[in-house]
FILUMGU-427797 format. One record per residue (C-alpha): x, y, z; residue number from 1. Coordinates in steps of 0.5 Angstrom, whole numbers. Layout:
// FILUMGU-427797
+-------+-------+-------+-----+
!    c1 !    c2 !    c3 !  nr !
+-------+-------+-------+-----+
!     X !     Y !     Z ! NUM !
...
+-------+-------+-------+-----+
This chain:
// FILUMGU-427797
+-------+-------+-------+-----+
!    c1 !    c2 !    c3 !  nr !
+-------+-------+-------+-----+
!   -79 !    53 !   188 !   1 !
!   -77 !    51 !   181 !   2 !
!   -70 !    52 !   179 !   3 !
!   -72 !    55 !   172 !   4 !
!   -79 !    56 !   168 !   5 !
!   -85 !    58 !   171 !   6 !
!   -92 !    55 !   172 !   7 !
!   -97 !    58 !   166 !   8 !
!  -103 !    55 !   167 !   9 !
!  -106 !    50 !   173 !  10 !
!  -113 !    47 !   174 !  11 !
!  -115 !    46 !   181 !  12 !
!  -120 !    41 !   184 !  13 !
!  -122 !    39 !   191 !  14 !
!  -122 !    33 !   193 !  15 !
!  -123 !    28 !   200 !  16 !
!  -128 !    33 !   202 !  17 !
!  -131 !    31 !   208 !  18 !
!  -125 !    27 !   210 !  19 !
!  -120 !    32 !   212 !  20 !
!  -123 !    35 !   218 !  21 !
!  -117 !    39 !   219 !  22 !
!  -115 !    41 !   212 !  23 !
!  -118 !    43 !   205 !  24 !
!  -115 !    38 !   200 !  25 !
!  -114 !    40 !   192 !  26 !
!  -111 !    36 !   187 !  27 !
!  -107 !    41 !   182 !  28 !
!  -106 !    40 !   175 !  29 !
!  -100 !    44 !   173 !  30 !
!   -98 !    47 !   166 !  31 !
!   -91 !    50 !   165 !  32 !
!   -87 !    54 !   160 !  33 !
!   -81 !    50 !   160 !  34 !
!   -81 !    45 !   165 !  35 !
!   -75 !    43 !   168 !  36 !
!   -73 !    35 !   168 !  37 !
!   -78 !    32 !   174 !  38 !
!   -83 !    38 !   175 !  39 !
!   -89 !    34 !   177 !  40 !
!   -95 !    35 !   173 !  41 !
!  -100 !    35 !   178 !  42 !
!   -99 !    36 !   186 !  43 !
!  -104 !    36 !   192 !  44 !
!  -104 !    43 !   196 !  45 !
!  -107 !    43 !   203 !  46 !
!  -110 !    49 !   207 !  47 !
!  -114 !    50 !   213 !  48 !
!  -121 !    48 !   214 !  49 !
!  -127 !    53 !   213 !  50 !
!  -130 !    49 !   220 !  51 !
!  -129 !    54 !   225 !  52 !
!  -129 !    49 !   231 !  53 !
!  -124 !    44 !   227 !  54 !
!  -119 !    50 !   226 !  55 !
!  -120 !    52 !   233 !  56 !
!  -117 !    45 !   235 !  57 !
!  -112 !    45 !   230 !  58 !
!  -110 !    52 !   232 !  59 !
!  -110 !    50 !   239 !  60 !
!  -105 !    44 !   239 !  61 !
!  -101 !    47 !   233 !  62 !
!  -103 !    42 !   228 !  63 !
!  -102 !    46 !   222 !  64 !
!   -95 !    49 !   225 !  65 !
!   -93 !    41 !   226 !  66 !
!   -95 !    38 !   220 !  67 !
!   -91 !    44 !   216 !  68 !
!   -85 !    42 !   220 !  69 !
!   -86 !    35 !   219 !  70 !
!   -86 !    36 !   211 !  71 !
!   -80 !    41 !   212 !  72 !
!   -76 !    38 !   217 !  73 !
!   -77 !    30 !   217 !  74 !
!   -69 !    28 !   219 !  75 !
!   -66 !    25 !   213 !  76 !
!   -65 !    18 !   217 !  77 !
!   -73 !    18 !   218 !  78 !
!   -74 !    12 !   212 !  79 !
!   -82 !    14 !   212 !  80 !
!   -86 !    13 !   205 !  81 !
!   -89 !    20 !   205 !  82 !
!   -90 !    25 !   200 !  83 !
!   -85 !    30 !   198 !  84 !
!   -86 !    37 !   200 !  85 !
!   -85 !    42 !   194 !  86 !
!   -87 !    48 !   199 !  87 !
!   -89 !    49 !   206 !  88 !
!   -91 !    55 !   210 !  89 !
!   -95 !    57 !   216 !  90 !
!   -97 !    64 !   219 !  91 !
!   -94 !    66 !   226 !  92 !
!  -100 !    64 !   229 !  93 !
!  -101 !    58 !   226 !  94 !
!  -108 !    59 !   223 !  95 !
!  -106 !    59 !   216 !  96 !
!  -102 !    55 !   212 !  97 !
!  -100 !    51 !   205 !  98 !
!   -97 !    45 !   204 !  99 !
!   -95 !    43 !   196 ! 100 !
!   -94 !    36 !   196 ! 101 !
!   -93 !    30 !   191 ! 102 !
!   -99 !    27 !   189 ! 103 !
!  -100 !    20 !   191 ! 104 !
!  -104 !    17 !   186 ! 105 !
!  -107 !    11 !   187 ! 106 !
!  -107 !    11 !   194 ! 107 !
!  -114 !    11 !   198 ! 108 !
!  -115 !    16 !   203 ! 109 !
!  -118 !    13 !   209 ! 110 !
!  -126 !    13 !   211 ! 111 !
!  -126 !    16 !   218 ! 112 !
!  -134 !    14 !   218 ! 113 !
!  -133 !     7 !   216 ! 114 !
!  -127 !     5 !   218 ! 115 !
!  -121 !     0 !   215 ! 116 !
!  -122 !    -7 !   213 ! 117 !
!  -117 !   -12 !   216 ! 118 !
!  -112 !   -11 !   211 ! 119 !
!  -111 !    -3 !   211 ! 120 !
!  -111 !    -4 !   219 ! 121 !
!  -105 !    -9 !   218 ! 122 !
!  -102 !    -4 !   213 ! 123 !
!  -103 !     2 !   218 ! 124 !
!  -100 !    -2 !   224 ! 125 !
!   -93 !    -4 !   219 ! 126 !
!   -92 !     3 !   218 ! 127 !
!   -93 !     6 !   225 ! 128 !
!   -88 !     0 !   227 ! 129 !
!   -83 !     3 !   222 ! 130 !
!   -84 !    10 !   224 ! 131 !
!   -84 !     9 !   232 ! 132 !
!   -78 !     4 !   231 ! 133 !
!   -74 !    10 !   228 ! 134 !
!   -76 !    15 !   233 ! 135 !
!   -76 !    11 !   239 ! 136 !
!   -71 !    14 !   244 ! 137 !
!   -69 !    19 !   239 ! 138 !
!   -74 !    24 !   241 ! 139 !
!   -69 !    29 !   245 ! 140 !
!   -63 !    28 !   240 ! 141 !
!   -67 !    30 !   234 ! 142 !
!   -67 !    37 !   236 ! 143 !
!   -74 !    38 !   232 ! 144 !
!   -79 !    42 !   236 ! 145 !
!   -85 !    40 !   232 ! 146 !
!   -85 !    33 !   235 ! 147 !
!   -89 !    32 !   241 ! 148 !
!   -86 !    29 !   247 ! 149 !
!   -92 !    24 !   249 ! 150 !
!   -90 !    25 !   256 ! 151 !
!   -92 !    32 !   257 ! 152 !
!   -98 !    33 !   261 ! 153 !
!  -102 !    37 !   256 ! 154 !
!  -101 !    31 !   251 ! 155 !
!  -103 !    25 !   256 ! 156 !
!  -109 !    30 !   258 ! 157 !
!  -111 !    30 !   251 ! 158 !
!  -110 !    22 !   249 ! 159 !
!  -114 !    21 !   256 ! 160 !
!  -120 !    25 !   254 ! 161 !
!  -120 !    22 !   247 ! 162 !
!  -119 !    15 !   250 ! 163 !
!  -125 !    16 !   255 ! 164 !
!  -130 !    19 !   249 ! 165 !
!  -128 !    13 !   244 ! 166 !
!  -128 !     7 !   249 ! 167 !
!  -135 !     6 !   249 ! 168 !
!  -136 !     7 !   242 ! 169 !
!  -130 !     2 !   240 ! 170 !
!  -133 !    -3 !   245 ! 171 !
!  -140 !    -3 !   242 ! 172 !
!  -137 !    -4 !   235 ! 173 !
!  -132 !   -10 !   237 ! 174 !
!  -137 !   -13 !   242 ! 175 !
!  -137 !   -21 !   241 ! 176 !
!  -143 !   -22 !   236 ! 177 !
+-------+-------+-------+-----+
C-alpha cells in the first residue's frame, strides 16, 4: 500500500458502535518509520459486524462484496464526495472483508434511531441527486458487476418488502399534528 516506509505502530479505537449495523468501524492512528509524503496519519478500518443476523443479511445481498467493489472500482468519471480507499478486499464467499479508508473527520455519522434534521435531509438528497445523475442511463455501459440493476426482480422484491414494513412507521412519524 505504501510506496516506501512501513507502519511501526498503530492505535485502534472503535467508533460508531450501534450505528454501523453491518460493519465494525475503527479509527486507526498510524506511526511510520519513514512516512512517504502524503501518508495518512489516521485511517478508518471497516470489518464485518459481529451480529450474526446482520451479517447474514449482508452476505445474502452481497453487501460486503459490493461495498469493496464500490470503493475500488468506482468509475473515474463519477465525481462523488467519498473517502479515498487505501485498501479493500473481500473473501470469495463475501463473508469477510476489510476496507482501509480515508478518515473524514469533521463529518457526522447519521443516527438511525433519531433520524436526521431538515438540513441533513436536504444535504443527503443533493448528494443522492448528484450520484443518480451521474449513473442515470449508464448502468449497462459501466461494466461494473457491483452495481445493482434496480429493475432486477430480486431487488424490486426487497425494496417492496422494506417499503411495506417502513410505511406504517413513516406515516405515524410524519402524521399531521
